[in-house]
ZAKELUM-402251 format. One line per 8 residues: number of its first residue (from 0); for each residue x, y, z of C-alpha. Coordinates in Angstrom, 3 decimals. Example, Ala and Ser with C-alpha at 12.3 -4.5 7.8 and 13.67 -1.06 7.14 Angstrom:
REM residues 2
0> 12.300:-4.500:7.800  13.670:-1.060:7.140 .
REM end
This chain:
REM residues 580
0> 1.651:-2.825:-0.030  2.369:-1.448:3.614  -1.349:-1.355:4.240  -1.445:-5.098:4.152  -2.227:-7.411:6.799  0.865:-7.718:9.217  3.791:-5.748:10.673  1.266:-3.862:12.825 .
8> 3.688:-2.754:15.493  5.602:0.591:15.689  9.057:0.580:17.051  8.876:1.056:20.887  11.454:1.877:23.543  12.333:-0.914:25.811  14.389:0.641:28.583  11.725:0.466:31.086 .
16> 10.153:-2.896:32.126  6.479:-3.250:32.778  4.437:-5.958:34.430  1.308:-4.809:32.724  -0.273:-7.093:30.140  0.949:-6.354:26.607  -1.733:-5.807:24.034  -1.059:-7.801:20.852 .
24> -0.954:-4.636:18.798  1.676:-3.162:20.973  4.263:-6.009:20.703  7.728:-4.418:21.229  10.123:-4.542:18.242  13.657:-3.992:19.374  15.858:-5.375:16.606  18.811:-5.988:18.793 .
32> 22.251:-7.855:18.316  22.620:-11.242:19.827  26.016:-10.160:21.183  25.655:-8.814:24.671  28.080:-5.953:24.431  26.590:-4.840:21.061  23.195:-5.434:22.407  23.819:-2.857:25.234 .
40> 25.152:-0.417:22.681  22.262:-0.735:20.434  19.799:-0.481:23.158  21.431:2.763:24.283  21.446:4.056:20.748  17.845:2.887:20.211  16.689:4.765:23.412  18.499:7.835:22.350 .
48> 17.121:7.578:18.873  13.497:7.205:19.999  13.922:10.056:22.439  14.926:12.438:19.704  12.523:10.956:17.358  9.479:11.306:19.466  10.552:14.643:20.854  10.717:16.139:17.251 .
56> 8.645:19.355:17.234  5.970:20.237:14.859  8.277:22.678:13.159  10.691:19.934:12.197  7.997:18.310:10.085  7.387:21.387:7.977  8.758:20.794:4.624  12.029:22.654:3.642 .
64> 10.461:23.567:0.380  7.194:22.981:-1.430  6.914:19.246:-2.471  8.344:18.784:-5.963  5.317:18.209:-8.337  5.623:15.619:-11.005  4.459:17.601:-14.024  2.211:15.894:-16.563 .
72> 2.128:16.795:-20.174  0.245:15.472:-23.058  3.207:14.537:-25.010  6.001:13.274:-22.738  6.347:11.267:-19.667  5.566:12.602:-16.244  9.278:11.586:-15.293  12.451:11.607:-17.163 .
80> 12.197:8.714:-19.526  14.164:5.677:-18.268  16.034:3.171:-20.344  17.240:-0.448:-20.010  19.654:-2.457:-21.888  18.266:-5.687:-20.416  14.466:-5.206:-20.395  12.144:-3.917:-23.110 .
88> 10.892:-0.495:-22.146  7.613:0.171:-23.729  5.864:3.644:-24.412  2.232:3.460:-23.239  -0.451:6.094:-23.765  -2.181:6.840:-20.556  -4.950:9.328:-21.324  -2.827:10.939:-24.197 .
96> 0.097:11.036:-21.919  3.086:8.965:-23.012  4.717:6.993:-20.143  7.281:4.190:-20.016  6.723:0.764:-18.498  8.303:-2.558:-18.351  6.040:-5.497:-18.762  6.819:-8.519:-16.588 .
104> 6.314:-12.186:-17.010  7.942:-15.324:-16.420  9.318:-15.461:-19.725  11.828:-12.750:-18.554  13.406:-14.710:-15.793  16.329:-15.761:-17.945  17.270:-12.023:-18.036  17.507:-11.832:-14.077 .
112> 21.151:-13.126:-13.992  22.184:-9.959:-15.971  19.865:-7.612:-13.935  21.352:-8.814:-10.757  24.879:-8.676:-11.897  27.144:-8.166:-8.987  24.617:-9.216:-6.381  25.722:-12.420:-4.723 .
120> 23.692:-12.043:-1.330  20.270:-10.336:-0.712  19.137:-9.575:2.727  15.335:-9.192:3.295  15.026:-7.524:6.609  11.893:-7.956:8.467  8.933:-10.468:8.380  5.834:-8.247:8.250 .
128> 3.553:-7.679:5.344  5.899:-7.442:2.363  8.843:-9.295:3.464  7.412:-12.919:3.390  5.985:-12.611:-0.048  8.865:-10.691:-1.590  11.599:-13.051:-0.029  9.775:-16.156:-1.339 .
136> 9.047:-14.726:-4.738  12.640:-13.541:-5.168  14.143:-16.895:-4.023  11.780:-18.871:-6.322  12.537:-16.606:-9.383  16.212:-16.514:-8.935  16.357:-20.320:-8.639  14.299:-20.785:-11.710 .
144> 16.499:-18.330:-13.536  19.561:-20.301:-12.536  21.084:-17.414:-10.430  23.624:-18.315:-7.762  22.163:-15.661:-5.429  21.508:-16.352:-1.782  18.290:-14.692:-0.308  18.467:-14.258:3.404 .
152> 16.113:-13.258:6.079  17.220:-10.811:8.875  15.176:-10.596:12.099  15.638:-9.116:15.425  17.093:-11.510:18.025  14.379:-13.475:19.637  11.668:-12.644:17.065  8.746:-14.977:16.866 .
160> 8.936:-14.626:13.150  11.874:-17.072:13.133  9.661:-20.005:13.213  7.409:-18.634:10.470  10.513:-18.025:8.163  11.641:-21.649:8.842  8.164:-22.877:7.902  8.654:-21.530:4.275 .
168> 12.126:-22.827:3.931  14.495:-20.355:5.395  16.771:-21.650:8.119  19.954:-21.138:10.112  21.396:-24.441:8.916  21.123:-23.379:5.284  22.630:-19.894:6.246  19.410:-18.219:4.909 .
176> 18.184:-16.902:8.288  19.794:-14.901:10.915  20.077:-11.688:13.122  19.289:-8.693:11.173  22.509:-6.698:11.510  24.574:-9.770:10.691  22.358:-10.211:7.623  22.689:-6.492:6.673 .
184> 26.434:-6.673:6.788  26.689:-9.655:4.432  24.258:-8.344:1.949  24.936:-6.701:-1.431  21.311:-5.688:-1.612  19.528:-4.779:1.605  15.842:-4.869:1.236  14.651:-2.981:4.351 .
192> 11.101:-4.050:4.853  10.725:-3.492:8.546  7.849:-1.206:9.636  7.978:2.542:8.990  8.339:3.716:12.614  11.313:1.074:12.960  12.898:2.507:10.011  12.721:5.987:11.358 .
200> 14.138:4.879:14.603  16.941:2.559:13.289  18.135:4.003:10.117  21.413:5.110:11.381  22.192:1.661:12.665  21.099:0.059:9.328  23.178:2.527:7.193  26.270:1.821:9.420 .
208> 25.972:-1.924:9.213  25.799:-1.993:5.368  29.109:-2.906:3.754  30.666:-0.580:1.047  29.024:-0.685:-2.211  25.804:-2.429:-1.052  22.369:-1.082:-2.379  19.593:-0.101:-0.146 .
216> 16.245:-1.327:-1.358  12.892:-0.027:-0.069  9.213:-0.748:-0.796  7.889:2.521:0.417  9.025:6.185:0.502  8.230:6.872:4.103  11.801:6.920:5.203  12.725:9.513:2.712 .
224> 9.697:11.571:3.928  11.051:11.107:7.451  14.598:12.094:6.642  13.528:15.120:4.660  11.467:16.404:7.515  14.406:16.289:9.963  17.006:17.676:7.422  18.918:14.425:6.886 .
232> 19.456:12.272:3.879  20.684:8.822:2.729  24.448:8.353:2.608  25.789:9.447:-0.655  28.048:6.461:-1.229  25.286:3.987:-1.845  22.653:3.209:-4.442  19.114:3.748:-3.100 .
240> 16.256:2.130:-5.022  12.662:1.250:-4.363  10.277:-1.422:-5.799  6.831:-0.834:-4.565  4.078:-3.459:-5.113  0.738:-1.739:-5.425  -1.068:-4.173:-3.046  -1.017:-6.324:-0.032 .
248> 2.051:-8.615:0.685  -0.171:-11.627:0.753  -1.632:-10.772:-2.463  1.858:-10.420:-4.118  2.614:-13.943:-3.052  -0.753:-15.390:-3.816  -0.960:-14.133:-7.329  2.596:-15.233:-7.873 .
256> 1.779:-18.743:-7.049  -1.514:-18.730:-8.763  -0.075:-17.426:-11.992  2.725:-20.056:-12.495  0.992:-21.825:-15.410  0.000:-18.713:-17.243  3.413:-16.798:-17.510  2.847:-15.220:-14.314 .
264> 0.544:-13.064:-12.395  1.075:-10.629:-9.690  0.748:-7.063:-8.401  1.969:-4.002:-10.501  4.759:-2.105:-8.902  6.218:1.315:-9.152  10.037:1.567:-9.086  12.243:4.495:-8.048 .
272> 15.902:5.203:-8.322  16.849:7.665:-5.698  20.554:7.420:-5.897  22.599:5.583:-8.640  26.269:5.555:-7.510  26.994:2.458:-9.392  25.130:3.207:-12.739  23.343:-0.090:-12.386 .
280> 20.409:0.880:-10.183  17.759:1.012:-12.658  18.495:-2.480:-14.062  18.634:-3.898:-10.433  15.204:-2.361:-9.693  13.587:-3.601:-12.847  14.948:-7.103:-12.154  13.540:-7.004:-8.563 .
288> 10.160:-6.151:-9.990  10.267:-8.861:-12.565  11.364:-11.286:-9.943  8.405:-10.466:-7.782  5.929:-11.203:-10.585  4.866:-7.770:-11.281  2.584:-7.692:-14.546  4.168:-4.199:-15.163 .
296> 6.373:-1.699:-13.616  6.231:2.129:-13.846  8.670:4.759:-12.820  8.093:7.153:-9.890  10.184:9.010:-7.270  10.459:8.094:-3.612  8.801:11.493:-2.685  5.996:10.981:-5.195 .
304> 5.440:7.490:-3.962  5.118:8.290:-0.334  2.771:11.146:-0.871  0.552:9.096:-3.103  0.669:5.983:-1.025  0.148:7.490:2.432  -2.603:9.618:0.964  -4.310:6.695:-0.868 .
312> -4.661:4.443:2.134  -6.392:7.206:3.955  -8.622:7.628:1.055  -10.449:5.143:-1.184  -8.179:2.236:-0.360  -9.077:2.036:3.411  -10.284:5.168:5.311  -12.770:6.497:2.749 .
320> -14.367:3.048:1.953  -14.787:2.390:5.618  -16.502:5.757:6.138  -18.703:5.230:3.044  -20.012:1.845:4.297  -20.700:3.080:7.754  -22.667:6.124:6.552  -24.652:4.140:3.810 .
328> -25.313:1.299:6.376  -27.110:3.871:8.653  -28.875:5.716:5.794  -30.393:2.664:4.238  -31.754:1.525:7.661  -33.279:4.949:8.105  -35.070:4.372:4.829  -36.548:1.087:6.145 .
336> -34.160:-1.610:5.234  -33.314:-4.431:7.613  -29.750:-4.239:9.011  -28.795:-7.354:6.840  -30.184:-5.661:3.582  -28.491:-2.367:4.444  -25.187:-4.018:4.610  -25.776:-5.876:1.310 .
344> -26.690:-2.550:-0.447  -23.679:-0.830:1.022  -20.641:-2.947:1.801  -21.463:-6.044:-0.354  -22.438:-3.808:-3.396  -18.989:-2.328:-3.378  -16.782:-5.299:-2.710  -18.916:-7.876:-4.552 .
352> -20.073:-6.111:-7.615  -18.842:-2.473:-8.132  -15.132:-3.121:-7.943  -15.375:-6.249:-10.078  -16.680:-4.149:-12.904  -13.964:-1.528:-12.366  -11.314:-4.221:-12.393  -11.974:-5.559:-15.733 .
360> -13.871:-2.734:-17.579  -12.958:0.583:-15.862  -14.749:3.097:-13.770  -17.052:4.541:-16.323  -18.277:0.958:-17.028  -20.165:1.083:-13.736  -22.073:4.142:-14.983  -22.485:2.911:-18.501 .
368> -24.145:-0.181:-17.264  -26.890:1.637:-15.470  -30.201:2.559:-17.220  -33.207:4.752:-16.604  -34.032:5.533:-12.935  -30.834:3.725:-11.772  -28.671:6.099:-13.821  -30.409:9.089:-12.402 .
376> -29.900:7.766:-8.761  -26.314:7.440:-9.656  -26.053:11.010:-10.812  -27.597:12.323:-7.717  -25.276:10.413:-5.393  -22.244:11.255:-7.498  -23.194:14.935:-7.776  -23.711:15.214:-4.027 .
384> -20.760:13.293:-2.972  -17.918:14.533:-5.162  -17.127:17.852:-3.644  -17.610:16.903:0.075  -15.312:13.797:-0.537  -12.693:16.132:-2.470  -12.648:18.536:0.500  -11.447:15.801:2.859 .
392> -9.057:14.176:0.182  -7.327:17.535:-0.494  -6.915:18.077:3.263  -5.389:14.478:3.545  -2.969:15.290:0.640  -1.996:18.498:2.138  -1.305:16.924:5.578  0.829:14.205:3.848 .
400> 2.674:16.639:1.683  3.619:18.852:4.617  4.923:15.998:6.795  2.070:16.275:9.362  0.825:12.761:8.639  4.308:11.389:9.091  4.374:13.176:12.381  0.958:11.654:13.288 .
408> 2.371:8.179:12.808  5.423:8.792:14.879  3.490:10.446:17.732  1.023:7.629:17.736  3.870:5.160:18.125  4.916:7.032:21.196  1.422:6.737:22.785  0.823:3.052:21.763 .
416> 1.852:1.402:25.090  -0.429:3.772:27.094  -3.220:3.726:24.788  -3.513:0.446:22.910  -5.349:0.364:19.611  -8.593:-1.630:19.961  -10.516:-3.398:17.174  -13.474:-1.925:15.396 .
424> -15.159:-5.128:14.287  -17.429:-5.384:17.433  -19.921:-2.643:16.203  -23.314:-3.364:14.619  -22.135:-2.779:11.103  -19.517:-5.467:11.186  -21.335:-8.119:13.366  -24.146:-7.929:10.831 .
432> -21.535:-8.187:8.105  -20.249:-11.267:9.448  -23.710:-12.882:9.426  -24.329:-11.690:5.853  -21.055:-13.200:4.634  -21.747:-16.537:6.285  -25.147:-16.707:4.393  -23.765:-15.079:1.149 .
440> -24.870:-16.043:-2.280  -22.616:-14.315:-4.829  -25.220:-14.460:-7.611  -27.720:-12.256:-5.467  -25.180:-9.405:-4.741  -26.841:-6.345:-6.335  -25.256:-3.157:-7.637  -26.962:-0.409:-5.703 .
448> -26.834:2.773:-7.928  -26.739:5.237:-4.917  -23.800:3.240:-3.317  -22.076:3.229:-6.738  -22.535:6.946:-7.079  -21.027:7.662:-3.768  -18.009:5.262:-4.207  -17.196:6.380:-7.609 .
456> -17.443:9.979:-6.757  -14.862:9.511:-3.905  -12.676:7.470:-6.203  -12.683:10.225:-8.817  -12.062:12.971:-6.333  -9.041:11.032:-4.997  -7.883:10.774:-8.645  -8.412:14.516:-9.434 .
464> -6.423:15.474:-6.212  -3.378:13.408:-7.354  -3.608:14.730:-11.006  -3.894:18.292:-9.793  -0.706:17.696:-7.672  1.048:16.586:-10.762  1.284:12.782:-10.301  1.438:10.825:-13.384 .
472> -1.532:8.649:-14.612  0.384:5.389:-14.155  0.926:6.073:-10.424  -2.662:7.703:-9.910  -4.452:4.816:-11.427  -2.535:2.206:-9.557  -2.767:4.031:-6.153  -6.433:4.957:-6.497 .
480> -7.982:2.226:-8.488  -5.956:-0.971:-9.231  -4.812:-1.346:-5.674  -8.372:-1.002:-4.316  -10.105:-3.227:-6.753  -7.496:-5.884:-7.401  -5.769:-6.260:-4.115  -7.655:-4.843:-1.093 .
488> -11.293:-5.120:-1.992  -11.001:-9.023:-2.559  -9.803:-9.292:1.000  -12.536:-6.982:2.289  -15.099:-9.096:0.439  -13.644:-12.317:2.027  -13.290:-11.087:5.520  -14.793:-7.528:5.858 .
496> -13.791:-3.989:5.810  -13.217:-3.935:9.516  -10.909:-6.870:9.304  -8.701:-5.006:6.921  -8.562:-2.040:9.154  -7.866:-3.922:12.294  -5.012:-6.045:10.555  -3.379:-3.409:8.393 .
504> 0.065:-1.952:8.873  0.478:0.411:11.828  0.865:3.480:9.282  -2.251:2.621:7.416  -4.238:1.740:10.612  -3.373:5.143:12.057  -4.486:6.927:8.869  -7.603:4.796:8.341 .
512> -9.014:5.273:11.894  -8.149:8.992:11.909  -9.889:9.871:8.467  -12.746:7.353:8.079  -14.987:9.255:10.492  -14.338:12.373:8.503  -15.679:10.824:5.340  -18.541:9.234:7.260 .
520> -19.681:12.695:8.805  -19.182:14.793:5.778  -21.049:12.468:3.479  -23.950:12.183:6.004  -24.039:15.902:6.787  -23.567:17.385:3.262  -23.912:14.772:0.504  -26.941:12.794:1.791 .
528> -28.787:15.887:2.978  -28.377:17.569:-0.460  -30.005:14.471:-2.017  -32.852:14.409:0.480  -33.481:18.064:0.148  -33.765:17.819:-3.735  -30.741:19.659:-4.667  -30.389:19.593:-8.495 .
536> -27.768:17.376:-10.120  -24.587:19.298:-11.071  -24.554:18.506:-14.754  -21.188:19.995:-15.127  -19.757:17.511:-12.581  -21.384:14.583:-14.394  -20.058:15.890:-17.847  -16.562:16.083:-16.260 .
544> -16.958:12.587:-15.164  -18.159:11.259:-18.454  -15.360:12.836:-20.364  -12.730:12.390:-17.889  -9.286:11.479:-19.453  -8.598:9.000:-16.557  -11.047:6.478:-18.159  -8.650:5.862:-20.974 .
552> -5.842:5.364:-18.584  -7.837:2.832:-16.471  -8.960:1.049:-19.597  -5.319:0.759:-20.789  -4.117:-0.553:-17.253  -7.040:-3.016:-17.388  -5.369:-4.512:-20.559  -2.202:-4.904:-18.499 .
560> -3.800:-6.626:-15.422  -2.911:-10.074:-14.273  -4.392:-12.833:-16.281  -5.620:-14.589:-12.934  -8.169:-13.155:-10.470  -6.696:-13.423:-6.886  -8.197:-16.346:-4.974  -7.995:-15.268:-1.277 .
568> -9.231:-18.577:0.253  -6.933:-20.932:-1.598  -3.858:-22.511:-0.203  -0.841:-20.317:-0.028  2.609:-20.282:1.549  1.977:-16.854:2.785  -0.120:-16.192:5.891  -2.516:-13.378:6.684 .
576> -1.584:-12.378:10.306  -4.631:-11.812:12.380  -4.756:-9.421:15.380  -6.680:-11.196:18.002 .
REM end
């Protein structure tokens, strides 16, 4: 979701002018009021907030206590069972673990007026990755449901995004577009969809601008992680909920548009009720998810969401797949392949074949579809890659859980003007990839068994780290499998892995660039050398993979997947923002 294309810029101080050219990825976000007196006050507050934010010591990011694990039992939900008097809550068996979900669909739109009872005005704050998609989906669904609810967009004064919002039907004349703090003050539901760094810098001003009784809505738990790290919390007198689509903002809109004729299609979403002052927070969160077009919604907590999400994007969703492709591309050339063939056997095999099998049939189907020598090659690659990948993945999870990774994002934001983030698509791997894509014949994309073994081993290692930390299967499968194969990889296949890394959110970009080289190096140094030196296959690892309970959970999720495969090159009212 946050890792999607757009909203790439962290919040930056603006108290000092500069005549230096501004790099596109360093555009300043200042979210200031249009009124001059208020403008000056907010500038001063913003400067002070940023100074405190960026000066926070490493000790401040140490957790006050060990992160609360979400226990998983074989007979009950990983979280306290939720209930709804509006939507049908279903028990689902995920690997012999009972969890509760709400299945979405356009046939549920008539229930939205009741779910949004008491909500007259919704303010969608920001226009980055999730905001354009969520605002349009909500507006369209509420209109179809006959709800008299106004959906407004709130942006910083002078933002270039005003014009983009106007292009999709929001306007000042219709009172659906305005300055962010004015919109926040009018809204019964404030959907705070600005960047993570901006949330960390401006949360006090946002809370102060909200009217009594309003609900704060989030699509990521980053702000909770930041508040926990500095010993602060949300105001106690408000509902705090989250609906977190497990995919890119553009995919949330594209699938909504493409599924209109088949009772809906979209991106699965987790939801969390962090504070329920009104007693209506669960119904509102579920209604929000239904209105977005989510095929199904599952419960999580804000703390569990940010740990699994920030971890996942540094793993198989972005960082790990980047490192895998780079390492295999070099390996295959060392074995005598041309650059073009090496790219086909690494990147193309993953994005054009392997993930498509996982999407519809599950992870184990990749393995089951291999025979003879190909299956032995898969086993060699899997056996050699699982533990090295898991070593890095466990380190990532520990860094996220401790607050260190949040601190990394904040400190990176402090350096961004001095050290602008460059693009990675100028290296040989991605230049060759562009040529391969231009000449691509989808029918000729092969499934390389060695590539499959490395990719699946890393995915399984990511799954095991989350399960061992106590995350429920619904969250584990969505963060480690579904988001990869149904949302991100289709875009990687269309534009390239490097394109995704270059154009993802600031938080995701920071993590991907930090951890991708670690996967690259450890696979090259430990996994591939083990295979080349003839190290025997670890049959215990293979047996554990074959018998893993997650396969049943993935297969169950496959049954709940959208009825429409996303088309990334079709016409859409949402735009993929490209960093030049």
